[in-house]
N, C-alpha and C positions, 0 to 999 in steps of 0.2 A: 856296834847299833845294827839291825837288823833293816834291811832296806827291803820294804815289802810294800804295794800298792794293792789296793782291793778294785775288782772290775764286779759289778752286781747286775746283774743280768735283768733286764726289764721284764721279759715275757713276750710271748706272741700275743695271736688273738684273745686267747682265753675264755675259748667257745664254752667249756666244761663250764666256768663261772659267770655263765651268761643269766639274767639280766644283770647280774651286779658288773659286767664290765662290757655293757654295751655303750655307755660313757665313757668310760675311764679305762684304764691300763689293771692287770691284774694286780702290782704291786701299790697302784693309790687305790686300791679297796680297803674302807675303813674297817679296822676293828679292835674288841674290847671298850665303842663308846667313844672313845677319843684319839685314835693312833689310827694310822693308816700301816697296810703289809712293808714297806719299804723301813718304816722307821725300823723292823726287827733287824736286819742283817746290818745296817748302817749304825745302830745302836752298839749291838755286838763288836762291829768293828772299832769304834771310839772305846766300848769298855777294856777292848785289847789293846788300844794303844795304834790302833792304825785309823792313820788321821790324815791319809791321802787315798779320795775313791774316787771312781767315777760310777755311773749310773750309763748303763746302755738302755736307750730308748726306742720305738718304733711307732707301738698301735698305740691307738688314744689317749697321747701321753701330755695333753695340757695339765690337766688337774695335777699329775705327776710330778711334772715339771716345775708347777709353780709354788708345788709343797716344799717343795726341795728346796727351791729360794728362799721361799718367806721361813726355812724353818733352821740349815744351816750354813751358818754364817761363822767360821772361826774368827780370833784375833790374828793381829799381823805378826802378833811372836811364835803361833803355834804352828804356823808351816801345813796347816791343813787346812783341808777342803773336800767339798761334793761336787763337783762337776758332771754335767748333763751331755751324753756325746748321742746325740740323736742321729739315727740310721740318715746318711748322706747320698747321693748322684754324686760323683765325684767324675773326671773326665776319664781316669784310668780304669772306674766298676760305675756301669751304671747300675748296678741292681740294687736292691733292698736288703738286710741280713735275711739269710735264706737258712741260719738254724744257729744254735750258742755259738760255736765255735768260730760259722762265718760274722757274727756281729762282732769278737772278739779281734777277728784279724782285718777286718775292715777299717776296725777304732784304733790300727797299731798307730799310725800317725799322730795321733793327738797321744796318747799316753806313752810311750817310747820317749819322749823328752824327758822323762822323769829322770832321775837317777833310781835305778831298783837296781834287785838281786830274784828277787822275787815277787809272782805274783798269784793273789790270791783273787777264786773266782767264784762267786755267789751267785742263789738264785733270790729274785725280789719277794716270793711269795712262799716262803716258809717260815714256820714259827718254833724259834727253841733260843738257849742261851748256850753260849760258845766262847770258849777262852782262845783266840785264834794262835795268841804268844806262845802256848802250849804246842798247838798243831804244828808253830811253823819252826819250831824248836826241837820237833822229833821230825820233821823233813829233814832238816840238817843233819840230824844224829844219826838217823839212817843214810846218809848221803844219796837220798832217790833225789831222781830226776823229774820225778811227779807223787804230789800225795793226793792219796784219796780218801775224804772222810767218811765211814762207813758203820752201821751198828745192824748190832745181830735181829735178825726176824725171823718168827714164823713160818712154815711152811705154807700155809693161808695166805702172807701177804708177799712171799716172796716172786710170784710169778708177776708183780704189779712194776720191780721196782728191777734193774740193774745190779747183778748180784753177781760176785767176785771171790775167788776161790783164793785164800789166805793161809797161808804155808805157818809154820812153827816159825821163823824168821820175822813176821809179819811182812811180807814181801807179796805182790800180787802176781802169778804167774798168767791167770787166767780169768776171762770178765766175759759174760752175757748179758744182752739185754733184755728185759722180761722174757724167763725161761718158760715152757712147757712146764704143766705138773709132771709129766713123764721124763723131764729133764732131770728133775732136784736131786735125784739121789746123789748123781755124779758132782754135785754143789754144794756137798756139806763141807765146810769149813774148821777147822781146830780151835773149838772155843772153849772156855771154861766152864767148870764145871756146875756154876751156876746159870751157864745160858742152856747147857745141856740137860739139865732139868727141868728147865720150860717151854724146851721145843724150839729156843733159838737159834739155830743150827747153818741159817745163810747169813753172810755177811751183804747188808744192802747199800749199794751208793746212795749218799744223801745230796749229791750232784753239788760237793761242796771241793775245790780241786786246790793243791798251791803247784805252780810250776815254777822250775829253775828257769830264770829267762832266757837263756839259751836253746833250752829245751824246748821252751815253746818257738823261739825264731825259727828252729833247724825245723818242727813238726811243719809249723805252716808252712815255710818257703818249700820244703820236699813234696808236701802234700797240700798244695792248692785247693783241690777240690773236695777236701772234707770240708763238711759243712756242722758237724754236729759232736761234741765231747763224747758223749756217751755212746753213739753209735758206730763212731769211726775213729776221731782223734785218740782216745784212750784204747780201743783195739788194735790200732797201730800201732801206738806205742810200747804196749804190750809184745806185740809181733817183731817187733824191729830192735827190741836190744835194750830199752831205756830201763831204766830202774824204777818200776813202780810200787811204790809203798802204801799201806792201810792204817790209816788212823782210827779204830777204835774210837767211836761214844757212844756213852752207855745215858745219857740224859733224855730229857724229855725233846722230842722232833715231829714237828708231821708237816707235810706236805699241805698246803691250800691249794687243792687242785680241782676239786669240784663245790658244789652247792652244801651237800652233804658233811665235806671234811670241816668247808667254814664254818658250819652252823655249830657242829660238835666242837671244834676247836674254841667258838667264842662261847657256846652256853658252860664248856668245863671249866672255863674261869670264875664262875660263880661257886664253885666246890670251896667247901672249908678249907680243905688245901690242895689246891689246884697242882696240876702237873707243870703247870708255865707258873712259875709266880712276878705277878708284876709287882710287892709289892717286897722290894732286895736293896738295900742300902747297896749294895756294892754292882750289880749289873741292873740299872736302871735303864728304863726304854724312855728314849730319847721324841718329843715331837713337837710341833708347833706351839710356842705360849701364847694361849690365846689369853686377852684380858676380859675374862666370863665370871660373872656370880656365881657365887653358890650355889646347888640346885636348892630349891625352895618346895616343900610339900606342904598342902592344905586337907585339913578333914578325914585326919587321922587315915593319911593312908599305910595300908598291912605291907610289909618289904620282909622279903626272906630270900634269901641267897640271891643280891643283885647288886650289878654295877650303875651306878647312876652318877652319871658325865656333868660335868658343871653348865650355869644358864639353863638346867633344866628347870619349867615350872609344872608339878604335878600334882594332881587330884585326884587320882588314881582311886580305888577303893582297895584293889590289890595287885601288887609287882611280886611275881612269886620268879626264885631263876629263868632270869632275864637281863640283857643289855640294855640301857637304857643312854643315850648317845648325846651330844652334846645341844644345845638348847631344845631338847623334846619337850613337847607341851604336849599333856594328857590331861584328858577332861573329867569331869567329875564321874562317879560311880563306876568307873571302864574297868576293869581285869586285863591284866597282862600276863601269861604265864610261858615258859621256855619259849621266849622271843628274843629278836634281835630286831630294835628301835635302834636306827640311826641317827635320828635325830635331823637336824636343819643345818642350812648353811647361813642362814640369817634370822633375824627374829621379826616376824610381821608385828606392827604395831597394833593398841588397843584399837586406834581410830582405824587405818586400814580394817580390821575384821569387822566392827561394828558397821562401817559404811559399804560394804562389799554386798551388795544386793545379791541375796543367792549364792555367793560363793563361798565352797566350804573351804574354812579355813587352815590353814597351814598346822601340824600336827594331827593326832587322836582326839575323837569328840568323847560326848558324853556316853555313857553305859554300852560303852562296845567290850566286845570280849574278843581278843587277838591270842593265838594259841599257836606253837609248833607253827611260825610265821618267820620271815626277815621283812621288816618295811625300811627300804633304802631311804635315802634323805629326801627332804623337801614333799612328803609326800602328805597328804589330805584325806584325810579318813573321818567320814562324816557322821553323826550321831547315830547310833544303837545298830552299829555294823557288827556285824561276827564273823569272823574267820579263824577256823580250825582244821589247821592243817592235820596231816595222818597218811598212812600206809594205806589207805582206802581208796585216796584222791589218786586219780591217774595222772600221768605226767601232761601237759598241755597249757599252753600259752593262749592269751589274750591281749588287746592293746596294753591292759592296765596291772595285769599280775602275771606268774609262771607259777607252775607246778613242777617242783623239780625232787623226786624221790620224798615224797611225802609233805615238803616243805612248801607252802606258799612264799612264795617271794611277790611283795608288792614293789612295782619300777619306781626307779625315781623320780619324783614329782609327780606321781600318777593322782589321782582324782578315784575313792572311791566312797559312792552317792549312797545316801541315807537311807538304813534300811537293807543291805547288800547282805547277802549270806553266801561265805564260801566256805563251804564245809561236805 
């Protein structure tokens, strides 16, 4: 039996995903109508037989902690768990987490009580399917101290990643964090003919690592000031004689780092055959089991390429290439196109709606047009509102919404008055 534990990094402040991270951490951001980003690495672990997981949290962690507590409960016979390790000040260390490696180092006194030989390090804000059992077997076969999951990328993407030079034996002699365009020619790796043909000549780090237990202990003890895996620990391991192997991954993977990448990853799920498949018998994505009724539609709503989550009540005229989240309410004659509606955390009763004098009810009102937008949870969009994002809109921020890369993001719980036009 392979003795493996997983440490899932909860991420930093997530400023590039603002305002979705204004009141929650990145891994707690809703995705695909009913999940949260943290469900992806946890589900990959469960599907790979990895049942001992620690989630390291620090920023805006309340909703993430609540989601994990309410979702992942293993029975007493599996010996599995998902434990939260929150940043904490101790007599020996008064500092909060200073980086990815520092977070893992500061949490050692918790996870070292486990019986394990290998540590799997994951990010909490990526979208992918991966069998970690295959990766750890590759790590063992290579007799590596560290293994880095990587995928081939073209030159236009390489400058945004940590790039490694991979030799013909599958080991990594050199590593550079986000090289410049001028540096790229010397970082071409030995890839197969198919990747050469498509121009994917550079091996990018996915931020997924496997460490031998002793290798991690030694690196942390010898280099106590190293705070980040990609910028410090990995280069140190390469320069001090550790065997660092590459595990090439050829499936779908995306890093949810910006509003644009988040938007595109969601909208692509509505494709006829999406790159990331939610409808899979063997690679399920797990989340909190809510006792919600099925979605309900009135008035002949036209739906094309959309995901509609449970508990929704829809009167809309048209929904096209959009994600409609749990408990969404959409009024008569409204149109939703290429947008993400995250839904609501609770139902507003009909009595509350009828007796709320002048207040805008939760959800989207009548005769609205929403396009190229993200509506965070619990928004109140009044009647006759038009929101049309696009590249013609400059980045901006107001109390109720932001514009990022042409996408209008309505903040959680925001109220958009009747007749408002954002276009």
